[in-house]
C-alpha positions as CSV (number, residue, x, y, z in Angstrom):
1,X,-13.9,-1.9,-1.3
2,X,-15.7,1.6,-1.5
3,X,-14.9,3.2,-5.0
4,X,-13.9,6.8,-5.7
5,X,-17.3,7.7,-6.2
6,X,-18.1,6.8,-2.5
7,X,-15.8,9.8,-1.5
8,X,-17.3,12.2,-3.7
9,X,-20.7,12.3,-1.6
10,X,-19.3,15.1,0.9
11,X,-18.0,18.2,-0.6
12,X,-15.4,18.4,2.1
13,X,-13.8,15.4,0.6
14,X,-13.2,16.8,-2.8
15,X,-9.5,16.9,-2.1
16,X,-9.5,13.3,-2.9
17,X,-9.4,14.1,-6.6
18,X,-5.8,14.5,-6.5
19,X,-5.0,10.8,-6.8
20,X,-4.4,7.6,-4.9
21,X,-4.5,3.7,-4.5
22,X,-6.0,1.5,-2.4
23,X,-4.3,-1.8,-0.8
24,X,-4.7,-4.7,1.4
25,X,-7.9,-6.2,2.8
26,X,-10.2,-4.2,5.1
27,X,-12.4,-4.8,7.9
28,X,-14.8,-2.5,9.8
29,X,-13.3,0.2,11.3
30,X,-13.2,0.8,15.3
31,X,-15.6,3.5,16.2
32,X,-14.5,6.8,15.3
33,X,-15.7,8.6,18.3
34,X,-13.8,6.2,20.5
35,X,-10.8,6.2,18.4
36,X,-10.8,10.1,18.5
37,X,-11.7,10.5,22.1
38,X,-8.6,8.1,22.9
39,X,-6.0,9.9,20.8
40,X,-7.1,13.3,21.9
41,X,-7.4,13.2,25.8
42,X,-4.2,12.9,27.6
43,X,-4.3,9.8,30.1
44,X,-5.3,10.6,33.6
45,X,-3.3,9.9,36.5
46,X,-2.7,6.1,37.0
47,X,-4.6,5.5,33.6
48,X,-2.8,3.0,31.1
49,X,-1.3,5.1,28.2
50,X,-3.1,4.4,24.9
51,X,-1.5,4.5,21.4
52,X,-3.9,5.0,18.6
53,X,-2.9,3.6,15.3
54,X,-4.8,3.9,11.9
55,X,-3.7,1.2,9.6
56,X,-4.7,-1.1,6.7
57,X,-6.2,-4.2,8.4
58,X,-4.1,-7.5,8.7
59,X,-1.0,-5.1,8.4
60,X,0.5,-5.5,11.7
61,X,1.0,-8.9,13.4
62,X,-1.1,-9.2,16.3
63,X,2.0,-10.9,18.3
64,X,4.0,-7.7,17.6
65,X,1.5,-5.5,18.9
66,X,1.0,-7.5,21.9
67,X,4.8,-7.8,22.5
68,X,4.9,-3.9,22.5
69,X,2.1,-3.6,24.8
70,X,3.8,-6.1,27.2
71,X,6.8,-4.5,27.0
72,X,6.1,-1.1,27.4
73,X,2.4,-1.0,29.0
74,X,1.2,1.1,26.5
75,X,-2.3,-0.1,25.2
76,X,-3.0,-0.1,21.3
77,X,-6.2,0.9,19.6
78,X,-6.1,0.0,16.0
79,X,-8.4,1.6,13.7
80,X,-8.4,0.5,10.0
81,X,-9.0,2.1,6.3
82,X,-9.5,0.8,3.4
83,X,-7.4,3.0,1.1
84,X,-5.1,5.8,1.2
85,X,-8.0,7.9,-0.1
86,X,-10.2,7.4,3.1
87,X,-7.3,7.8,5.5
88,X,-6.4,11.2,3.9
89,X,-9.8,12.3,3.9
90,X,-10.5,11.5,7.6
91,X,-6.8,13.1,8.6
92,X,-8.0,16.1,6.3
93,X,-11.4,16.4,8.4
94,X,-9.9,16.2,11.7
95,X,-7.0,18.4,10.7
96,X,-4.4,16.0,11.7
97,X,-5.9,15.1,15.1
98,X,-7.3,11.9,16.2
99,X,-4.4,9.4,15.6
100,X,-1.0,8.8,16.9
101,X,0.5,6.6,14.1
102,X,-0.9,6.4,10.2
103,X,0.7,4.2,7.5
104,X,0.3,5.8,4.2
105,X,2.0,4.9,0.8
106,X,4.7,6.9,-0.7
107,X,2.7,9.6,-2.7
108,X,0.3,10.1,0.2
109,X,3.2,10.7,2.6
110,X,4.3,13.3,-0.2
111,X,0.7,14.9,-0.4
112,X,0.4,14.9,3.2
113,X,4.0,16.5,4.2
114,X,3.3,19.2,1.7
115,X,0.0,20.1,3.1
116,X,1.4,20.1,6.9
117,X,-0.6,17.4,8.1
118,X,2.6,15.6,9.7
119,X,5.0,16.1,12.2
120,X,8.6,15.8,11.8
121,X,10.1,12.5,13.1
122,X,12.6,12.8,16.0
123,X,15.3,10.2,14.5
124,X,17.4,10.6,17.8
125,X,14.4,8.7,19.6
126,X,15.0,5.7,17.2
127,X,17.7,3.7,18.5
128,X,17.1,1.0,15.8
129,X,17.0,3.4,12.9
130,X,20.4,2.1,11.6
131,X,18.4,-1.2,10.9
132,X,16.9,0.2,7.7
133,X,18.1,-0.3,4.2
134,X,19.2,2.7,2.3
135,X,17.2,1.6,-0.7
136,X,13.9,2.6,0.9
137,X,15.4,5.9,2.4
138,X,15.6,9.6,1.2
139,X,13.2,9.1,-1.7
140,X,11.3,12.0,-3.5
141,X,8.3,12.0,-1.6
142,X,10.2,12.6,1.8
143,X,13.7,13.7,1.5
144,X,16.0,12.5,4.2
145,X,12.8,11.2,5.7
146,X,11.9,14.2,7.7
147,X,8.6,13.1,8.2
148,X,8.3,9.3,7.8
149,X,10.0,6.0,8.7
150,X,9.9,3.0,6.1
151,X,7.7,0.1,7.4
152,X,7.1,-2.4,4.7
153,X,7.7,-2.1,0.8
154,X,6.4,-4.2,-2.3
155,X,5.0,-4.5,-5.6
156,X,2.2,-4.9,-7.9
157,X,3.0,-7.4,-10.5
158,X,1.3,-10.2,-12.6
159,X,-0.1,-13.4,-10.6
160,X,-0.9,-16.4,-12.8
161,X,-2.5,-20.0,-12.0
162,X,-0.1,-22.3,-13.5
163,X,-2.7,-25.0,-13.9
164,X,-4.9,-22.8,-16.3
165,X,-2.1,-20.6,-17.6
166,X,1.3,-21.3,-19.0
167,X,3.4,-18.8,-17.3
168,X,6.3,-18.9,-19.9
169,X,4.0,-17.2,-22.1
170,X,3.6,-14.2,-19.7
171,X,6.5,-11.7,-20.0
172,X,5.0,-8.3,-19.8
173,X,1.6,-6.0,-19.1
174,X,1.0,-6.0,-22.8
175,X,0.5,-10.1,-22.6
176,X,-2.8,-9.4,-20.7
177,X,-4.4,-8.2,-23.9
178,X,-4.1,-11.7,-25.4
179,X,-7.6,-13.2,-26.6
180,X,-7.1,-16.4,-24.8
181,X,-7.3,-14.6,-21.5
182,X,-10.8,-13.2,-21.9
183,X,-12.8,-13.6,-18.8
184,X,-9.9,-14.7,-16.8
185,X,-8.3,-11.6,-16.0
186,X,-8.4,-9.9,-12.4
187,X,-7.4,-5.9,-12.0
188,X,-7.1,-4.2,-8.6
189,X,-9.7,-1.6,-7.9
190,X,-7.4,1.0,-8.0
191,X,-6.7,4.1,-10.4
192,X,-3.3,4.6,-10.1
193,X,-2.1,1.0,-10.6
194,X,-4.3,0.6,-13.6
195,X,-3.4,3.5,-15.2
196,X,0.4,2.5,-14.5
197,X,-0.2,-0.5,-16.6
198,X,-1.9,1.6,-19.4
199,X,0.8,4.3,-19.3
200,X,3.4,1.6,-19.4
201,X,2.0,-0.3,-22.2
202,X,1.6,2.9,-24.3
203,X,5.3,3.7,-23.6
204,X,4.7,6.7,-21.4
205,X,5.6,7.6,-17.8
206,X,3.4,5.9,-15.1
207,X,3.3,9.5,-13.1
208,X,2.4,11.5,-16.5
209,X,0.5,14.7,-15.8
210,X,-0.2,15.0,-19.5
211,X,-3.9,14.3,-20.5
212,X,-3.3,13.1,-23.9
213,X,-1.0,10.3,-22.6
214,X,-3.5,9.7,-19.8
215,X,-6.2,9.5,-22.4
216,X,-4.1,6.9,-24.4
217,X,-3.8,4.9,-21.4
218,X,-7.4,5.2,-21.1
219,X,-8.2,4.0,-24.7
220,X,-5.7,1.3,-24.2
221,X,-7.4,-0.4,-20.9
222,X,-10.7,0.1,-22.5
223,X,-9.8,-2.5,-24.8
224,X,-9.0,-4.9,-22.1
225,X,-12.1,-4.6,-20.1
226,X,-14.0,-7.2,-21.9
227,X,-11.4,-9.5,-20.8
228,X,-11.5,-8.6,-16.9
229,X,-13.7,-10.7,-14.8
230,X,-13.3,-8.8,-11.8
231,X,-11.6,-5.6,-10.0
232,X,-10.6,-6.7,-6.4
233,X,-8.6,-4.8,-3.7
234,X,-10.3,-5.9,-0.6
235,X,-8.6,-9.4,-0.9
236,X,-7.0,-9.9,-4.4
237,X,-5.6,-13.5,-3.5
238,X,-9.2,-14.8,-2.9
239,X,-10.5,-15.1,-6.5
240,X,-7.3,-16.9,-7.6
241,X,-7.6,-19.3,-4.5
242,X,-11.3,-19.8,-5.3
243,X,-10.4,-20.4,-8.8
244,X,-12.4,-17.4,-10.2
245,X,-9.7,-16.0,-12.2
246,X,-6.5,-17.4,-13.5
247,X,-4.2,-14.0,-14.3
248,X,-4.2,-10.4,-13.2
249,X,-2.6,-7.6,-11.0
250,X,-1.9,-8.4,-7.6
251,X,0.3,-7.2,-4.9
252,X,3.4,-9.4,-3.8
253,X,2.4,-10.1,-0.3
254,X,-1.2,-11.1,-1.5
255,X,0.4,-13.5,-4.0
256,X,2.8,-15.0,-1.4
257,X,-0.2,-15.9,0.9
258,X,-2.0,-17.5,-2.4
259,X,1.0,-19.5,-3.0
260,X,0.6,-20.8,0.4
261,X,-2.6,-22.5,-0.9
262,X,-1.6,-22.8,-4.5
263,X,1.6,-24.6,-5.4
264,X,1.1,-23.5,-9.2
265,X,0.8,-19.9,-8.5
266,X,3.6,-17.9,-10.4
267,X,4.3,-14.2,-10.0
268,X,5.9,-12.6,-13.1
269,X,7.6,-9.1,-13.0
270,X,6.5,-7.6,-16.1
271,X,9.1,-6.1,-18.5
272,X,7.5,-2.7,-18.8
273,X,7.9,-2.9,-15.0
274,X,6.0,-3.4,-12.0
275,X,4.6,-0.9,-9.5
276,X,6.9,-0.2,-6.4
277,X,5.4,0.9,-3.3
278,X,6.7,1.9,0.3
279,X,4.3,2.2,3.2
280,X,5.9,4.4,6.1
281,X,4.9,5.4,9.6
282,X,3.9,8.9,10.0
283,X,2.9,10.7,13.1
284,X,-0.1,13.2,12.3
285,X,0.4,16.9,13.0
286,X,-2.1,16.6,16.0
287,X,-1.1,13.2,17.4
288,X,-1.2,13.5,21.4
289,X,1.0,10.5,22.1
290,X,4.1,11.6,20.3
291,X,6.5,9.9,22.6
292,X,4.6,6.6,22.7
293,X,4.5,7.0,18.9
294,X,8.3,7.1,18.4
295,X,8.6,4.1,21.0
296,X,6.4,2.1,18.7
297,X,8.3,2.9,15.7
298,X,11.3,2.1,17.1
299,X,9.9,-1.2,18.4
300,X,9.1,-1.8,14.9
301,X,12.5,-1.1,13.5
302,X,14.0,-4.0,15.9
303,X,15.0,-7.1,13.5
304,X,12.9,-9.2,15.5
305,X,9.6,-7.2,14.9
306,X,10.7,-6.9,11.1
307,X,11.2,-10.6,10.6
308,X,7.7,-11.4,12.1
309,X,6.1,-9.0,9.8
310,X,7.9,-10.4,6.8
311,X,7.0,-14.2,7.6
312,X,3.4,-13.3,8.4
313,X,2.4,-10.7,5.8
314,X,4.7,-11.7,2.8
315,X,6.0,-8.1,2.3
316,X,9.5,-7.2,2.6
317,X,10.7,-4.8,5.4
318,X,13.4,-2.5,4.4
319,X,15.2,-3.8,7.4
320,X,18.4,-5.2,7.0
321,X,18.7,-7.1,10.3
322,X,15.4,-8.5,10.0
323,X,16.4,-10.0,6.7
324,X,19.4,-12.0,7.9
325,X,17.2,-13.5,10.1
326,X,15.0,-15.3,7.5
327,X,15.3,-18.7,6.7
328,X,17.2,-19.2,3.4
329,X,14.0,-20.3,1.5
330,X,12.0,-17.0,2.4
331,X,14.8,-14.6,2.0
332,X,15.3,-16.3,-1.6
333,X,11.5,-16.1,-2.4
334,X,11.5,-13.7,-5.5
335,X,7.6,-13.3,-4.8
336,X,8.3,-11.4,-1.6
337,X,12.1,-10.2,-2.9
338,X,12.4,-9.0,-6.4
339,X,15.6,-9.0,-7.6
340,X,17.7,-5.8,-8.6
341,X,16.8,-5.8,-12.2
342,X,13.1,-6.1,-11.5
343,X,13.4,-3.1,-9.0
344,X,15.3,-1.1,-11.6
345,X,12.7,-1.5,-14.1
346,X,10.0,-0.3,-11.7
347,X,8.5,2.9,-10.4
348,X,7.0,4.2,-7.4
349,X,3.9,6.6,-7.7
350,X,4.1,10.1,-7.0
351,X,1.7,13.0,-6.3
352,X,0.3,14.2,-9.4
353,X,-1.2,17.3,-8.0
354,X,-4.3,18.4,-9.8
355,X,-3.7,16.0,-12.6
356,X,-5.4,13.8,-10.3
357,X,-8.5,15.1,-11.6
358,X,-7.5,13.8,-15.1
359,X,-7.0,10.5,-13.8
360,X,-10.2,10.3,-12.0
361,X,-12.4,11.5,-14.9
362,X,-11.1,8.4,-17.3
363,X,-11.1,6.2,-14.6
364,X,-14.9,6.9,-13.8
365,X,-15.3,6.5,-17.7
366,X,-13.4,3.2,-17.8
367,X,-15.4,2.0,-14.7
368,X,-18.7,2.9,-16.5
369,X,-17.9,1.2,-19.8
370,X,-17.8,4.3,-21.8
C-alpha cells in the first residue's frame, strides 16, 4: 500500500489533496505504456478489438471476463490501481485518456464528473439497466446516473475474531477505545474511513468540512493509536486470518472472505453507522472504445454476471435479478448484505473539496504520531 505521501512527490499530482480512500487488494499494474497504446489506437483492419479496464485488483472475476471475450470477441486488458487517488492521478495526468472503463468510488465519481473527466453514459445501449436496484441509483455523487453505472457496493464496519474477543461486547466504534483491545486493533490505511470513525464518535457529520470538527476527530483518533497494531488496506483479511489482530475496521467483502477460513469471525455494524460506498463503472472522456465499453457494462449488468461477482468477491451487486439467483444462505448473509436499519445508520463519503487539505494535514500528523 502506498501512502498519501507517495503521491505528493510530483507537483502535478497535488490535486490528490482533495481527499479520497483506498480499498481492495492490489498487484503490480500492467505496463502503462502498453495500456495507453492499446486504449488510444483504434484496431487495425482484421485486428481483434481490445477493451482496456483500469480497476482495483481481484475486483472482477476472471470467469466473467473470459465469458465476455468469448461472446463478443473483444479482448480485455486489465490494469490495476491501489487507491482512488492513484487512479485519479493517472486519469488527470492523461487528461482522461488511456482507458475505456474505470471503477471509482462514489466521491471520486463526483470529483471526476465535476472536473469533466468523464463521458456521459448512453443508457439506451444498456439493455440490462433495469436490473439495477434503485437503492444505488440517483445518488448525490451522480444525479440520474448520467456518468456512472453502479457495479458493487459495500460497507466498512468492525470485524472481530470471536476466539479472542467477545463480540457481544462490541456495539459501536467507540468500543475500540476499550483498554482490553490494546495492541489487537487493525485500522484501514485510509484517511476518510478513519476520520469517518473519529467524526462519528465525536458526534459530527462524517463529511464535515469544518476544521474544528476534523481536529476533534484527529484528537480522538490520536488516543486510539497506542492500541492499533497495524494499518492495512492491501489485504485487510490477512492479519485476521494470520491471527495478528483480533478486532478492527474492514470492508465487508474482505470480512466475508476471512469468514470462509475463520468460523468465529464476526462482523458488527456499529451504532454510530458504518461507512457505505458504491463503486461504479465510468467511461473516461478520452476513451476510444466507447461502444465496447457500453457492451461490457451491459454484460456486467446481466443477472448471471452479478451473481458470479457476489459469490466470488463477497460484495453485494446492486442487481436485483442477480440477487434472486443466489442461494438462500448467501442471500441472508449479513456480512454481505446489511439490513435496512444498518444501511439507514450509515453514510457515503462525499467530495469535500478543498477541505481535503485539512483531512490530509491531520492524517499526516496522526500517522507521524504527533
